[in-house]
C-alpha positions as CSV (number, residue, x, y, z in Angstrom):
1,M,57.1,6.8,-14.5
2,A,54.0,5.6,-15.1
3,R,50.4,7.2,-13.6
4,K,48.9,5.4,-11.1
5,Y,45.1,6.5,-11.2
6,K,43.0,6.0,-8.3
7,Q,39.6,4.4,-8.4
8,T,36.5,5.3,-7.4
9,D,33.9,3.2,-5.7
10,R,31.0,4.3,-7.7
11,P,28.9,2.4,-8.7
12,T,28.6,1.2,-12.5
13,Q,25.5,-0.3,-14.7
14,Y,27.4,-4.2,-14.1
15,S,27.4,-3.4,-9.9
16,V,24.7,-2.1,-9.2
17,M,22.3,-5.5,-8.5
18,W,18.5,-5.5,-8.8
19,L,16.7,-7.9,-6.1
20,I,13.3,-10.2,-7.7
21,V,11.6,-11.5,-5.1
22,M,8.9,-14.1,-6.5
23,F,7.0,-16.2,-4.1
24,D,4.0,-18.9,-4.2
25,L,1.7,-18.8,-0.6
26,P,-1.4,-21.2,-0.2
27,V,-4.1,-18.8,0.8
28,L,-6.8,-21.1,0.9
29,A,-7.8,-20.8,5.0
30,Q,-8.0,-17.4,6.2
31,K,-4.7,-18.1,8.4
32,Q,-2.4,-18.6,4.9
33,M,-4.2,-15.2,3.9
34,R,-3.0,-13.5,7.1
35,I,0.6,-15.0,7.0
36,A,0.8,-14.2,3.1
37,A,0.0,-10.4,3.6
38,K,2.2,-10.3,6.8
39,F,4.9,-12.1,4.3
40,R,4.0,-9.5,1.7
41,N,4.2,-6.4,3.9
42,S,7.1,-7.6,5.3
43,L,8.7,-7.4,1.7
44,L,7.3,-4.2,1.2
45,E,9.7,-3.1,4.8
46,L,12.7,-4.4,3.2
47,G,11.7,-1.9,1.0
48,F,10.4,-4.0,-2.6
49,T,8.1,-2.4,-4.0
50,R,5.1,-4.0,-6.3
51,K,5.8,-5.3,-9.9
52,Q,2.9,-7.3,-9.4
53,F,0.8,-8.9,-7.0
54,S,3.8,-11.9,-6.5
55,V,7.0,-10.2,-7.5
56,Y,8.9,-7.5,-6.0
57,M,11.4,-5.7,-6.8
58,R,14.0,-3.9,-5.1
59,H,17.3,-2.1,-6.2
60,C,20.9,-2.8,-4.8
61,E,23.7,-0.9,-4.5
62,N,26.5,-3.7,-5.0
63,M,25.8,-7.7,-5.3
64,Q,26.7,-7.8,-0.6
65,T,23.1,-5.6,-0.1
66,A,21.6,-7.8,-2.7
67,E,23.0,-10.8,-0.7
68,T,22.3,-9.1,2.8
69,M,18.9,-8.4,1.9
70,A,18.3,-12.0,0.0
71,E,19.1,-12.8,4.3
72,K,16.6,-11.1,5.0
73,V,13.5,-12.2,2.8
74,G,14.9,-15.8,3.5
75,R,13.9,-14.5,7.3
76,C,10.6,-13.7,6.5
77,L,9.7,-17.3,5.1
78,T,6.7,-18.9,6.5
79,D,7.5,-22.9,6.7
80,E,4.3,-23.5,3.7
81,G,5.0,-22.3,0.0
82,S,8.0,-21.1,-1.6
83,V,10.1,-18.0,-3.1
84,S,13.1,-16.6,-5.5
85,I,15.4,-14.5,-5.3
86,F,16.5,-12.9,-8.9
87,F,19.8,-11.2,-8.8
88,I,20.7,-9.1,-11.9
89,T,22.6,-6.5,-12.9
90,D,21.6,-2.6,-13.5
91,R,22.9,-3.5,-17.5
92,Q,20.4,-6.7,-17.6
93,Y,16.9,-4.8,-15.7
94,G,17.7,-1.6,-18.5
95,L,17.4,-4.5,-20.8
96,T,13.5,-5.1,-20.2
97,R,10.8,-5.4,-22.1
98,N,7.5,-4.0,-20.7
99,Y,3.7,-3.9,-22.7
100,F,0.1,-2.7,-20.8
101,G,-2.6,-2.5,-22.5
102,K,-4.2,0.7,-22.5
103,K,-5.4,1.0,-19.1
104,K,-2.6,-0.4,-16.9
105,Q,-0.9,1.9,-18.7
106,K,-2.1,4.7,-17.3
107,N,-1.5,3.6,-14.0
108,E,1.8,2.7,-14.9
109,E,2.7,6.3,-15.5
110,S,1.4,7.8,-12.2
111,E,3.2,5.7,-10.3
112,R,6.0,5.9,-12.4
113,K,5.9,10.1,-11.8
114,K,5.2,9.3,-8.1
115,M,8.6,7.5,-8.1
116,E,10.7,10.0,-10.0
117,Q,13.4,10.2,-8.3
118,L,14.1,6.4,-7.8
119,L,14.1,6.2,-11.4
120,L,17.8,8.2,-12.3
121,F,19.1,5.5,-11.7
């Protein structure tokens, strides 16, 4: 009799996804600046963290959640500007290399300490 293995729904490094949102919004006029700030705040409300000024990222438990989140980001976009959303696996994100100058490294270390629980993934 063959063994029946119970499949678990545990996330793996290939099913966990990271969304990276990169955008370019015009900020020449005061109204455009407010719209861009509103878009950035919308990303923060959706659970994204800022990597760079126009680059935000978010951890998602699977592809379906990542696609839903990408749709929400698309709904926040204004008529002007452009947004690109990258879907990468946790495994691919783990291969990321970051290089920082000495001043920046101190800031990144303090951010990392603040978010230790998030780094468990």
